N, C-alpha and C positions, 0 to 999 in steps of 0.2 A: 052156346049162345051167348052174347056181350050184345049187352042195351045200350042206347047212346039217346042220351036226354035231350029235351029241345036246344037248352041252353047250352049243353056241349056241341052239339051241331052247328050252332049259329058261332062259336068259338072258334069251331075248326075250320068251317070257311072261313072266316076272319084271317086265321094263321095261313092258309093256303095261300092265298092271297097276297098277303103282307109279304111271306117269306118267300117267294116266286115258285111255289110248288104250282105242278099242272093237276087239272083232275085225274091224270093217270097216275099220281101218288096216293094214296090209298093210305089209312093210319094202322099202324102196326104196334099192337097191345103185346108186351111179354112179359115175363115175371124171371128174374134174377135172384140169386143169393147174395145177400148184403142187408144194411140197414139196419137200425137196436131191434127189431123184431123178427127178423133171419131173413125174409125175403121182400123183396123191391119191385115196383112196377115199375117198366120201362115204354115211353110213349116215343113214338116219331113219327114220319112223314117217309114212305117206302114205296117204290113201283116194281117190286119184284115180288113174286110168289113163287114158293118151291114145291116141290112132290111133299114135304112134310109140314106144309100150313094147310088151315081152314080157313077160309073168308066167311066172314058173315055181314049181313048189311040191314042196319037199322036206321031210319029217319033219312035216307040218302045217303048214308056213310058206309063204306065199304074198310070192315076191321079185318084185319090178318092177323092170325095167331096161328104161333107155332102147336104144334101138338103137346108137346110139354106144358108149356105155359097155359095150355087149354084146362087143362086137368086143376089148374089151381083158381081158373079165371070162369067157369062155367057160371051162368047165370047173373055174372058181376052186369053193373049198370055205370057206365061211364058220365059223369056228372062236371057240369063246371059251376063254380063259384066267384061270384064277384062282390062277396060282402064285405063288411068289415073285420072279419076274423080271416081275410086273407083272399089272395084269388087265385083260381088255377083249377086245374082237373083233379078231380075227387073220383075214386072206386068206390063204391058201395058191391063190396064182397060178400055175399051169404057165407061163403066157405071160409073165410077168416074168423077165429078162434078171438084174435089180439091185435089190433092196431094200434099202431106209435101215435104218438101226439099232431106229429107235421101232416099224416094219412099218406107219405109215403111208403112205409114199410107195413107188414102185417106176416103174423103166423097162424099156422092150420094146426 
């Protein structure tokens, strides 16, 4: 399961509206190779669910995850920070053994 914090839910709602997406567009979260730690998070709006996807809902936000990425993301919480140290989505991933300083890549 992928969890969504209250602040992340609010920001997803704002972005969906300002970028012109409909309620049919859900949040797709995936993991790709790359970054300084070896694996990178990818997040986007998507209105397509395939047979290789799992869909989770938390805080009223539907999150689509392909099964390969799910192995790396189980138990992850999507947070949003708008503090002095940076603004953006952050992944709190209990499976990550190391993360980079920017928080966009990790290793297991």
